N, C-alpha and C positions, 0 to 999 in steps of 0.2 A: 544536377538535382539540388533542390533547396535543402540546406542543412536542417536537421530536425531541431526543434526547440526543446525547452526544458519540460520534461514530463512531470505532471503533478505527483505521480507515485514516487519518483526518485527524489523530488524535493521533500515530500513528506518523510521519506526514509532518511534524508539528511537531517531534518529537524529531530526525528526520533533518535538518531545516533547522537546528536548533541545533548539531548535530554538524558539519555542513558549515561553518557560520559560525565555530565554534570552530577547526576545522582550518585554514580559510583565514586567519582572523585571526592565528593563531599562526605559520603557515608563511610568509606573504607580508609584504613590507615592504622597507625599504631594504637589509636583509640577509636574503635569502631562505634559508629553512631547508627541508630535505627533510621532506615530510609524514610519511613513515615514521619518521624519527628523532624528530620531534615527538611522534608517538603513543607511541613506546617510552619517551621521557623522561617523558611524563605517567604512564605505567604505573609508572615508578620512584617516583612519589610515594606509591604504595600501600605501607604498611609491610610489610617482608619481601620486596619485589620488587626485584631488582637485575638489570637487563638492559643490554646494551651498545647504546647508541643511535647511535653513530658521530658524535655531535656533539662539537665541541671545548668546552673550558671557557668560552670567550667566547660561543659560541653557546648553551650551556646558561644562562649568565647572562642573555643577551638574552631567551631564552624564558621563564625562570621569574621574573626580577626586573622585566622591562619589559613584555613582551607579555601574559603570562598575567593579571596583575592588571588590565591595561587591558581585555582581552577579557571577563573576568568582570564588571568594572564596567559595560561596555557591555551585557552580557546583563541585568544587574539593572536598570539604568536603562531600557533598552528595554522590558523586561517591565512595569515599573511605569507608564511613560507610556502604553503601549498599554492595559493593564488599567484605568488611571484614565480614559482616554478612553471606553472601552466602558461603564464604570460611570456616568460623567456622562451619557452619551447615554441610558442606561436610566433613570436617576433623574430626569432632566429631560424625558424623552420627546422629546428633541431630537437629530436626526441630526447636527447641527453642533456639539454640545457637545464641548469640548476644553479641557484645562488652560490653553492659551494664549488661546483665544478667549473664555473666561469670565473672564479676568483673574487666574486662580489662579496661573499662573506669574509674572505680574508682581508679585503680592503676595508670593509666596515670594522672588522676586528682590529686592524692596525689603527684606525681612527680612534676607537674607544680606548685601546691600550695607551695611545699617546695622551689622551685626556687624563686617564687614571694616573699614569706615572709622572706627568708634568704639572698636575694641579698642586696648589699650595698645600702644605702639610696640615694647615688649620682646617681645610675642607675635607680631609680624609674620612672623617666620621659622619659626614652628611649624606652618604650614599651617592648614587649617580646623579650628577647635576642635570638640569633641564636641557642644557646645550649638548649633551652626549649624542643624541640622535643626529644632530647636525654634523658633528664630526664623523660619525659613522656613515652618513649619507655622502659626504665628500669623498671619503675613502672608497665607498662602493662605486661611485661614478668613475673615479679614477681607474679602479680595477676593471670595470666592464669596458671602459674605453680602450685600455691597453689590450685586453683580450680581443676586442673587436678588430683593432688595428693589426695585432700580431697574427690573427687568424687568416688574414689576407696577405701576409708578407710574401714577397717574391712574386706577386702577381697571381697567386693562386686564388681560387674561389674559396669562400668561407664554408668549407665542408664541415660536417659534424666532427670528423676526426681532427681536422685542423683547429677548430674552436676548442675542443677538449684539450688538445696538447697546449694550445696557447693559454688556456685557463690554468692548467697545471703549472706552467712556467711562471705565470703571473702570481699564482698563489705561493709558489716557492720563494719568489723574490720578496713578496710582502711579508711572508713568514720570517725571512731572514732579517728584514728591517725590524720586525716585532721583537725578535730574539735580541737584536742589538740594543733596543730600548730597554728590555728587561735586564740585560746584563749591566747596563748603566744605572739602573734603579732597582736593585735587588730587594729593597724594602717593600716594593709593590708586587713581588713575585707571587706570593700566596694568593693575593686578591685577583690578580690577572689569571693565574692558572686555574683557579676555581671558576672564573668566568669562562675561560676557554673550553672547559669540559661541558659547558651548558648546564644551566641551573635555573630552576624556578623556586627553589626552596627558600631563598631570601626575598621572595616577592612580597610586596605589600601594595596597598592602593596607590602609593606614590608611583610605582613602576607602571601600573595600569594607566594612570592619568597621564604619565609622560608619553607613553607609546600610542595612546588612543587617537589623538588628532592626526598623527601621521598615517595610521592604518585606515582611518576613515577616508582621507584624501586618496590614498592608494586604491582602496576598494571602489570608490566612486569612479575614478578615472579608468581603471582596468575593466570593470564591468560594463562601462559605457562603450568600450572598444571591442566587445565580444563579436559583433557582426563584422567589424573590420578584420579581426583575426581570421575569421572564416574565409574572407576574401583573400587574405594574404597567402593562404595555403595553396592557391592555384598558381602562384608565382607573381613576381613584380610586374611583368609586362601585361599579363592578363588583368591584374588588379588595377593597373593604370588605365587600361581600356574600359574598365567598369566605373571609372570616375574616382578611384581612390588614389591618394598620394601615399605610396608605400613607405618611403623613407620618413615622412613626417609622422605617420602612424606608428612606425617602428620606434622612432626616437622617443615619442611620447610614452609608449608602453615600457621601454627600457628605463626611462627616468622614473616613472611611477613605480615599477617593480623594484627598482633599486632603493627608492624611498621606503617602501614597505619592508624590504629586507633589512635595511640599515636600522630602522626603528626596532624591528624584532630582535636583531642581533644585539643592539645596545642594551636591552634589558634582560635577555635570556642567555647570552653567550652564543657559542657556535653549536647549533643543533642541525645536524646534516641529514640529507636524504628525504626530508619531508616533501620537498618540491619535486621529487621523482616518484616516490612510492604512491602518493595519493593521486596525482593527475594521471599517471599511467594506469593504475588500477581502474579508475573511473573511465578512462578512455577505452579500456578493454570491455568494460561492462555496459557503458551507455553510448559509445560511439565517439567519433572525433570532433563533433561540432562544439565549438567554443561557446555557443549560446547556452548550452547546458553544462559544459565542462567547467567553466569559470564559477558559476554560482555553486555548483556541487563541490568544487574544490574548496570553497570557503567553508561550507558546512562540514564535510567529511574531514578536511584538514584540521579544523578545530577539534572535532571529536577524536581524531587519531592522536593528536599530541596530548590532549587531556588524559586519554586512557594510557598512553605511553608514560606520562608523568606518574600516574597511579602505579603502573608496573615498577617504575624506578623507585617509588617510595616503599613498596611492600616486598619486592623481590629480595632486597638486600638485608632484610631484617632491621636491626638497629642502625647499621651503616647504610645510608641511602646511596643508591647508585646514581651517578650523574646521568641526566637524561640524554645528553649527547652520546654517551656510551651505548645506551639502549637503542637509540635510533640508528647508530652505526651498525650494531649487531643485526638489526632488521633490514637496514638499507643496503649494506654491501652485497649480500646475496641477490637482492632484488635488482641492484644495478647491473650485476653480472648477467642476470637473466635478460634484462632489457638490452644490454650490449650485444648479446648473442642473437637476439631475435629482431633487432632493429634493421630493417631493410636499407635504411638510408645510409648506413655506414658502409655498405658495399658499393655505393655509387660514387 
């Protein structure tokens, strides 16, 4: 049967979810802002439009200089992590494939940690340099390559359980290297630890501009491969008989997803489980076709992380909860559910 395409109703629902997340993320916080005034002030960003929003100068500064870049960064990172998770699951034909479970996030984290602790002291106050995503990308590719090789060690097939175990081993090894670097550079411990817990609180337009080119490239490549992912689900032999080069498509998807993950990790830290929660929920609701799953993962992943960041901001009162902690609270039970219900783990 031909896989179903993207239904307009689901696409409209994804757009609506993003709009709701943006509105809530901009309006609510330690200083509540009226949603109507927020909407009018956003319209004022359009050249030639000048409307009275009713917001004070202080409220406008909070909206445009603090909350808007944070919400936009949350949308971009959430979209990338969700899209990367769906792409890994299709490329590996593994329902549990995720940037964190495959060690990709740990590799990217090691790359970023190395840049932070080894950069000159004179650059410490300048924020994350432009080259950080490149270091994260190299670390991510090394990690996914190690996981892929170890998953077939001893001549075994790359089953979901073997890949997960390999990912755990790779993550532990890279975490040990990261710990060693931190012990050698204790002056960077606070900065790295804050980054490891996941954060969007220090986000500015600089972070958005750093990550945006990488995410655009990732989105274009992965979304262009959505039909090929549907073909890969039938197996490599059948895909080859249909004229597809399975390994070439798989490698392209892995590299693109690793690029997006590395870029997201470099500016937001380690935010786990987004690549499992969103794609699996959509798969249960809309079906397994990647022609619809990938675009919807972008939209709902963006909305999910923006709303999760809002929860992290308001749930802890004056002390903001790291967003990585919130996603772990949500994702760990969900992962257990997926682990128990996944048929592929029994094969």
